[in-house]
Every structure is written in structure tokens, then in C-alpha cells.
C-alpha positions as CSV (number, residue, x, y, z in Angstrom):
1,G,78.7,72.7,-46.0
2,R,79.7,69.1,-46.6
3,Q,82.0,70.2,-49.4
4,R,83.8,72.7,-47.1
5,F,84.3,70.3,-44.2
6,P,87.1,68.3,-45.8
7,L,88.8,71.6,-46.7
8,R,88.5,72.9,-43.1
9,A,89.8,69.5,-41.8
10,M,92.8,69.7,-44.1
11,T,93.5,73.3,-43.1
12,M,93.3,72.4,-39.5
13,L,95.7,69.5,-40.0
14,R,98.1,71.7,-42.0
15,D,98.1,74.3,-39.2
16,L,98.8,71.6,-36.6
17,L,101.7,70.2,-38.7
18,S,103.1,73.6,-39.4
19,D,103.0,74.7,-35.7
20,S,106.6,74.0,-34.7
21,T,106.3,75.7,-31.4
22,S,106.9,73.5,-28.4
23,P,105.5,74.4,-25.0
24,V,108.5,72.7,-23.3
25,D,110.8,75.1,-25.2
26,S,108.6,78.2,-24.9
27,Y,107.9,77.7,-21.2
28,S,110.8,76.2,-19.3
29,D,108.7,75.7,-16.2
30,F,106.9,72.9,-18.0
31,V,109.9,70.7,-17.1
32,D,111.9,72.1,-14.2
33,P,113.5,70.7,-11.1
34,R,110.2,70.6,-9.2
35,H,108.9,68.0,-11.6
36,A,112.0,65.8,-11.4
37,P,110.5,63.4,-8.8
38,L,107.7,62.6,-11.1
39,L,110.1,61.9,-14.0
40,R,112.2,59.8,-11.7
41,G,109.0,57.9,-10.8
42,I,108.4,57.1,-14.4
43,I,112.0,55.8,-14.7
44,V,111.6,53.6,-11.6
45,I,108.3,52.2,-13.0
46,L,110.0,51.3,-16.3
47,L,112.9,49.5,-14.5
48,L,110.6,47.6,-12.1
49,G,108.2,46.7,-14.9
50,S,111.1,45.4,-17.0
51,A,112.4,43.3,-14.2
52,A,109.0,41.9,-13.4
53,L,108.4,41.0,-17.1
54,I,111.8,39.4,-17.4
55,A,111.2,37.3,-14.3
56,L,107.8,36.1,-15.5
57,V,109.1,35.2,-19.0
58,L,112.1,33.3,-17.6
59,G,110.0,31.6,-14.9
60,S,107.3,30.4,-17.2
61,S,108.0,27.5,-19.6
62,G,105.0,28.4,-21.7
63,E,106.2,31.8,-22.6
64,Q,107.9,32.5,-25.9
65,A,111.5,33.5,-25.7
66,W,111.0,36.6,-27.9
67,R,109.0,38.3,-25.1
68,L,112.3,38.8,-23.4
69,Y,113.3,41.5,-26.0
70,P,110.5,43.9,-25.3
71,A,110.9,43.3,-21.5
72,I,114.6,44.2,-21.8
73,G,113.7,47.1,-24.1
74,I,111.6,48.6,-21.4
75,G,114.5,48.5,-19.0
76,V,116.9,49.9,-21.6
77,L,114.4,52.8,-22.2
78,G,114.3,53.5,-18.5
79,L,118.1,53.5,-18.3
80,A,118.4,55.7,-21.4
81,V,115.9,58.3,-20.0
82,W,117.8,58.2,-16.7
83,G,121.1,58.9,-18.4
84,I,119.7,61.6,-20.6
85,H,118.1,63.3,-17.6
86,R,121.3,63.1,-15.6
87,W,123.6,64.5,-18.2
88,Q,121.5,66.5,-20.6
89,G,118.6,67.7,-18.5
90,S,114.9,67.1,-18.1
91,I,113.6,68.4,-21.5
92,P,115.7,65.9,-23.6
93,A,114.7,63.2,-21.2
94,V,111.0,63.9,-21.7
95,R,111.4,63.8,-25.5
96,A,113.3,60.5,-25.3
97,L,110.6,59.1,-23.0
98,V,107.8,60.0,-25.4
99,I,109.6,59.0,-28.7
100,G,111.3,56.0,-27.3
101,G,108.2,54.7,-25.6
102,W,106.2,55.0,-28.9
103,I,108.9,53.2,-30.9
104,L,109.2,50.4,-28.3
105,A,105.4,49.9,-28.2
106,T,105.1,49.9,-32.0
107,V,107.9,47.4,-32.6
108,T,106.7,45.1,-29.8
109,A,103.1,45.1,-31.2
110,F,104.2,44.6,-34.8
111,F,106.4,41.6,-34.1
112,G,104.1,40.3,-31.3
113,E,100.4,40.0,-31.0
114,G,99.7,42.9,-33.4
115,V,96.7,45.2,-32.6
116,R,95.5,42.9,-29.9
117,T,98.4,43.5,-27.6
118,P,97.7,45.6,-24.5
119,I,100.8,47.6,-24.9
120,L,99.1,49.7,-27.6
121,M,97.0,51.3,-24.9
122,I,100.0,53.4,-24.2
123,Y,99.4,55.2,-27.6
124,S,96.6,57.4,-26.1
125,V,98.7,58.3,-23.1
126,I,101.7,59.3,-25.2
127,L,99.5,61.4,-27.5
128,I,97.9,63.3,-24.6
129,F,101.3,63.8,-22.8
130,S,103.1,64.9,-26.0
131,G,100.3,67.3,-26.9
132,W,100.6,69.1,-23.6
133,V,104.3,69.1,-23.2
134,L,105.9,68.8,-26.7
135,G,103.3,70.7,-28.7
136,T,100.6,70.1,-31.2
137,R,102.9,69.4,-34.1
138,T,104.6,66.5,-32.2
139,C,101.2,65.2,-31.1
140,A,99.8,65.4,-34.7
141,L,102.8,63.6,-36.1
142,L,102.6,60.9,-33.5
143,F,98.9,60.5,-34.2
144,L,99.5,60.0,-37.9
145,A,102.3,57.6,-37.2
146,S,100.2,55.6,-34.7
147,A,97.3,55.4,-37.2
148,L,99.6,54.2,-40.0
149,A,101.2,51.7,-37.6
150,V,97.9,50.2,-36.6
151,I,96.8,50.0,-40.2
152,A,100.1,48.4,-41.2
153,M,99.8,45.8,-38.4
154,T,96.3,44.9,-39.4
155,A,97.1,44.6,-43.1
156,S,100.2,42.6,-42.5
157,Q,98.4,40.0,-40.4
158,S,95.4,39.9,-42.7
159,M,97.6,39.2,-45.7
160,G,99.7,36.6,-43.9
161,W,102.9,38.5,-44.0
162,T,103.3,38.3,-40.2
163,V,101.8,35.7,-37.9
164,P,100.5,37.0,-34.6
165,A,102.2,35.6,-31.6
166,R,100.4,33.4,-29.2
167,P,98.6,35.4,-26.5
168,A,100.8,36.1,-23.4
169,S,100.1,34.4,-20.1
170,S,97.9,36.0,-17.6
171,G,100.9,37.0,-15.5
172,V,102.5,38.9,-18.3
173,V,99.2,40.6,-19.3
174,V,98.6,41.7,-15.7
175,V,102.1,43.1,-15.4
176,A,101.8,44.9,-18.8
177,H,98.4,46.4,-17.7
178,L,99.8,47.5,-14.4
179,L,102.8,49.0,-16.1
180,I,100.7,51.0,-18.5
181,L,98.3,52.1,-15.7
182,L,101.1,53.3,-13.5
183,L,102.7,55.2,-16.3
184,S,99.4,56.8,-17.1
185,F,98.9,57.7,-13.5
186,I,102.3,59.3,-13.1
187,M,101.9,61.2,-16.4
188,T,98.4,62.4,-15.4
189,L,99.8,63.6,-12.1
190,Y,102.5,65.5,-14.1
191,L,99.9,67.2,-16.3
192,V,97.6,68.0,-13.4
193,R,100.4,69.5,-11.4
194,L,101.6,71.4,-14.4
195,F,98.1,72.8,-15.1
196,R,97.6,73.9,-11.5
197,E,100.9,75.7,-11.4
198,R,100.2,77.5,-14.6
199,Y,96.7,78.3,-13.5
200,D,97.9,79.6,-10.1
201,T,100.5,81.7,-11.9
202,E,98.0,83.2,-14.4
203,R,95.5,83.9,-11.6
204,R,98.1,85.6,-9.5
205,L,99.3,87.7,-12.5
206,G,95.7,88.5,-13.4
207,E,95.0,89.7,-9.8
208,E,98.1,91.9,-9.8
209,I,97.1,93.4,-13.1
210,R,93.6,94.1,-11.8
211,Q,94.9,95.7,-8.7
212,H,97.3,97.8,-10.8
213,L,94.4,98.9,-13.1
214,D,92.2,99.8,-10.1
215,S,95.1,101.9,-8.7
216,V,95.6,103.7,-12.1
217,E,91.8,104.4,-12.4
218,R,91.7,105.7,-8.8
219,R,94.7,108.0,-9.5
220,E,93.0,109.2,-12.7
221,R,89.8,110.0,-10.8
222,Q,91.7,111.9,-8.2
223,Q,93.6,113.9,-10.8
224,R,90.4,114.6,-12.7
225,A,88.7,115.8,-9.5
226,L,91.7,118.1,-8.8
227,L,91.8,119.5,-12.3
228,D,88.1,120.2,-12.6
229,N,88.1,122.1,-9.3
230,F,90.8,124.5,-10.5
231,P,89.0,127.8,-11.4
232,F,91.5,128.5,-14.1
233,M,92.2,126.6,-17.4
234,V,94.5,123.6,-17.3
235,W,95.4,121.7,-20.5
236,L,98.1,119.8,-22.2
237,K,98.5,119.4,-26.0
238,D,100.7,117.2,-28.2
239,A,103.0,118.4,-30.9
240,E,100.1,118.6,-33.4
241,G,98.0,120.8,-31.1
242,R,95.6,118.0,-30.0
243,F,94.3,118.0,-26.5
244,I,95.8,115.3,-24.2
245,I,94.5,116.7,-20.9
246,A,92.0,119.4,-20.2
247,N,89.9,120.5,-17.2
248,A,86.3,121.7,-17.0
249,A,87.3,125.4,-17.2
250,T,89.0,124.7,-20.5
251,A,85.9,122.8,-21.8
252,R,83.7,125.8,-20.9
253,L,85.9,128.2,-22.9
254,M,86.1,125.8,-25.9
255,R,82.3,125.3,-25.7
256,A,82.7,121.6,-25.4
257,E,80.2,119.3,-23.7
258,S,82.8,118.0,-21.3
259,A,86.6,117.9,-20.7
260,S,86.7,114.4,-22.2
261,A,85.1,115.8,-25.4
262,L,88.3,117.8,-26.0
263,I,90.7,114.8,-26.0
264,G,92.2,114.2,-29.4
265,K,90.8,117.4,-30.9
266,T,92.3,120.8,-31.7
267,D,91.2,124.4,-31.3
268,E,90.0,124.5,-34.9
269,D,87.4,121.8,-34.1
270,F,85.7,124.4,-31.9
271,Y,86.6,127.8,-33.3
272,P,87.1,129.2,-36.8
273,A,90.7,129.0,-38.0
274,E,91.5,132.7,-37.6
275,I,90.3,132.6,-34.0
276,A,91.9,129.3,-33.2
277,A,95.2,130.6,-34.6
278,Q,95.2,133.2,-31.8
279,F,95.1,130.6,-29.0
């Protein structure tokens, strides 16, 4: 069993990477105008968070100047997602948000505090959101890229190739945590709303199918009762002579147990060929 586990794991990973289907492409209702307010909420949070971080860095003499770059980057990401959403639509905007957010978090961590920076908490949110909306392949690729990025940051700092930046001030850390929490909150609302809409749709379709099947079964019972009460024979055969429909009178003549026992059979299943040929 232990020998087969790595093989199963590799097979599962290969299937994930080969699954190029994207829910957001297969089901356009994953991102539609009804979800635009949530997407705009994410953009507003990015812009406000960027402004707050820039103000804190500029207003604190103890902060390192390089922290302006990721703060500005958050604002640039928000503006880019807004522009893409306005001119290209919601689906490209969601992709830009996920991929751009991952790149921004990775670059900020690599040239900043490394794996100790709070911004890396956004990795988990991005993975969950991308798996639901962009598909398992995107999620798997981002997971592998995130794992490699964390390993590279740790190795780079351990070997002295990069020197971790001095920890940020409490104000910057608080704003960073609040920014990540707000983004996580909005993305979770997005997924919950999406799940409820999909669940309600599936439940409604399931109820309609059940009602349709009940109606079909009721009509079949009525037709069966009507056919079986005819005193004369009623039947229908296909081009090969197999019974499709038959009533009780036909079953008695064919010496079958019931009318349903005739379905799919021919006269030769009940009579010798020379007699069946006369039917």
C-alpha cells in the first residue's frame, strides 16, 4: 500500500495539472453582473489599503522607504483590475486579480521580510478562490508556485543571499492584516453567494425533473390501465418484430406471465417458428 501511495499521488497531481477546464469559462454565471458589486468592493479595498499604507510609510520616520513600492503596487493592482473590468469584462478582471495579487505578494515577501511577512497569508485565500472560480489546474499551479516561492525565500535568507528587512511598524502590520482580512471576507462572500445561487438552481432543476418524471409515470400508469382493460389485443412492435407495447389480452394469447414480460421479445420467444411466422 505504501508503494502505491506515491503513484496515486502523482496520478492525482497529473490529473489536476491536465484539467484545463475552467469553471469561469464553462459557467458564465460564476462571474456575471450580479457579482460586480463584490468585485468593485475588492477594488475599493485595494485602493484604500494602498492609500493607508502609503500614508503610514510617509508619516513614519522609522519606516524603510522600500515599503512604498508594495504599497503603491497594491494601488496599481486595484487600478489595473478596475480598468480590465471596465473595458474587458469581469472574467479577465478576476484572473488579473488572482494572478496579479499572487505576484505582488510574492515579490513583496521575497524582497522584504521573507516568509515572516503577513502578506503571505493571502496565499491561502488566493488558492481557495482560484480553485473555485478558475479551476483545479490554476489552483494546482499556484500551489506549486507558492510552495517553490516559500522554499526559495527560506533558502535565500538562510544562505545569506538576501537579508530580511527590518520588521514593519505596528501600524503597517495592522493595516496589512486588515487588508488581508477584508479581502478574505469579500472573496468568501463571493464564493458563498456563488454556491447558494448554484445550489438553488440545481435544486430547482431537480424539483422540475422530479415533477416531470412523476407526471410521466402517472401517464404511463393511466395508459397501462386503459390498455389492460381493453378486451381485445393491443400491441406495438419495432421493425425487428420486438414488442414495444402490449396489453394483458396480448400477454394471455402469448402465454406470458404479464404484459411487461413481452417487452423486447418476439413471437418466436413464445411459439415455435412455424406458428410465430403466421402472426
